[in-house]
MARMARPA-400329 format. One line per 10 residues: number of its first residue (from 1); for each residue x, y, z of C-alpha. Coordinates in steps of 0.05 Angstrom, whole numbers. Layout:
! residues N
NUM	X,Y,Z  ...
! end
This chain:
! residues 233
1	737,1438,-2514  679,1393,-2494  691,1349,-2434  682,1275,-2440  674,1215,-2395  713,1151,-2398  675,1087,-2417  634,1051,-2365  641,1005,-2329  712,1028,-2315
11	727,967,-2271  777,1003,-2226  807,958,-2174  854,1010,-2142  860,1085,-2134  909,1122,-2090  903,1197,-2079  955,1232,-2038  972,1304,-2022  1043,1325,-2039
21	1071,1384,-2002  1128,1425,-2031  1168,1443,-1969  1238,1461,-1945  1255,1424,-1881  1313,1443,-1835  1325,1405,-1770  1359,1448,-1717  1393,1435,-1651  1352,1413,-1592
31	1305,1370,-1632  1268,1428,-1664  1257,1439,-1738  1240,1493,-1788  1191,1481,-1845  1174,1529,-1901  1121,1518,-1955  1149,1531,-2024  1083,1526,-2062  1012,1502,-2058
41	1003,1428,-2040  982,1386,-2101  943,1322,-2106  972,1263,-2143  941,1196,-2157  953,1126,-2184  898,1083,-2214  892,1012,-2240  836,973,-2272  817,900,-2271
51	829,864,-2338  791,896,-2395  771,869,-2462  800,898,-2526  742,946,-2538  744,973,-2467  820,981,-2467  816,1015,-2535  770,1069,-2508  819,1082,-2451
61	875,1089,-2501  833,1137,-2542  823,1180,-2480  898,1182,-2468  909,1202,-2541  859,1259,-2535  898,1287,-2477  958,1297,-2524  1009,1279,-2471  1008,1334,-2419
71	978,1387,-2464  907,1375,-2438  879,1360,-2370  832,1308,-2341  788,1309,-2280  801,1250,-2235  772,1230,-2168  786,1177,-2116  738,1120,-2130  745,1095,-2059
81	715,1160,-2033  666,1176,-2088  611,1199,-2041  608,1223,-1969  619,1164,-1922  552,1175,-1887  517,1167,-1955  561,1116,-1989  530,1077,-2046  568,1013,-2061
91	533,1008,-2129  563,1073,-2153  627,1083,-2114  668,1042,-2163  648,1086,-2222  704,1130,-2250  691,1197,-2281  739,1236,-2325  727,1299,-2364  777,1338,-2405
101	793,1411,-2416  847,1450,-2451  902,1475,-2405  895,1549,-2390  823,1550,-2413  784,1608,-2383  732,1561,-2354  732,1488,-2333  677,1436,-2340  634,1434,-2278
111	619,1365,-2250  560,1390,-2210  495,1360,-2238  448,1408,-2202  412,1348,-2172  400,1352,-2097  437,1297,-2061  420,1265,-1993  469,1313,-1960  437,1373,-1996
121	465,1422,-2047  523,1454,-2009  558,1517,-2029  623,1548,-2006  606,1617,-1982  666,1635,-1939  733,1607,-1919  788,1618,-1868  857,1601,-1895  893,1610,-1828
131	850,1558,-1793  838,1516,-1856  763,1522,-1852  707,1526,-1904  637,1552,-1889  583,1512,-1925  510,1529,-1933  455,1490,-1969  467,1425,-1933  410,1381,-1909
141	394,1397,-1837  441,1358,-1791  477,1326,-1851  540,1289,-1831  606,1305,-1865  658,1254,-1845  733,1257,-1838  761,1231,-1904  704,1258,-1948  727,1296,-2009
151	697,1361,-2036  713,1406,-2095  693,1473,-2121  711,1517,-2180  749,1579,-2158  744,1617,-2223  788,1578,-2272  819,1537,-2216  791,1472,-2190  801,1463,-2116
161	800,1393,-2084  801,1385,-2009  792,1329,-1959  752,1339,-1895  796,1322,-1835  746,1326,-1778  675,1298,-1776  622,1352,-1768  546,1357,-1772  508,1414,-1804
171	462,1455,-1760  386,1460,-1768  396,1513,-1822  441,1468,-1863  505,1507,-1848  572,1482,-1824  644,1502,-1816  688,1444,-1839  763,1435,-1829  798,1414,-1893
181	866,1402,-1924  898,1431,-1962  881,1500,-1934  836,1541,-1980  868,1597,-2021  879,1667,-1993  830,1701,-2040  754,1695,-2041  738,1726,-2108  692,1673,-2137
191	645,1656,-2079  593,1629,-2070  609,1566,-2109  577,1496,-2110  614,1447,-2066  616,1380,-2103  617,1319,-2057  600,1264,-2107  660,1246,-2151  697,1307,-2125
201	754,1314,-2174  821,1347,-2183  844,1374,-2250  905,1334,-2270  954,1318,-2325  971,1246,-2336  1044,1232,-2319  1039,1158,-2334  993,1115,-2375  997,1042,-2395
211	947,996,-2429  986,933,-2450  944,883,-2489  960,810,-2481  954,777,-2549  919,710,-2543  887,725,-2476  843,780,-2502  851,824,-2441  888,887,-2420
221	898,922,-2354  900,998,-2354  942,1036,-2304  965,1108,-2298  983,1166,-2254  967,1240,-2251  988,1304,-2218  943,1363,-2202  947,1430,-2237  914,1493,-2210
231	895,1539,-2266  894,1614,-2259  865,1667,-2304
! end
């Protein structure tokens, strides 16, 4: 299925991305505790727009209909962190991108444009799950990647979204090891892969969607929520 983008301007006034960890927690005597991961951490999000006119709200509703409930997926990113902080563009950071793909499709729509950005054209070439590290090449020499920046790459049919948790600068060759959460997967089958840092998105299903239209006022406010899925072949 062909991906599609929601209408612009999206007029988002709030987005909230958070990482949900599936864990078993057991406090024990002496103030210690035991924690076990039961699955991969998943991103979830909430979003809300400013008031939209009837035409704008109608296009949002049409997008929700195309998703057929939870049967199809949508790529969503945090509009507050749409670009690396060192290269933030206030004129584009409020844009909202969404593309759709059929669940369990063999490939997903790439959001990489191929255009070289101020921070370069990074690729994931190696990762260390134990220490939660990614090795990137193709960065601009001495490019700054800041704590809080998002990045995504396609790991075969799975879209990976991570957040950088420690500021780092690339070396003169445009290479850097960056610490991220969640930890990268244990396999490295599909590397190298482009590392998307503009509108870095997670593949999600919508768990909530609302676009109430106020008769007489001519406006509607769209809101919704999503939870990440990680596809596998």
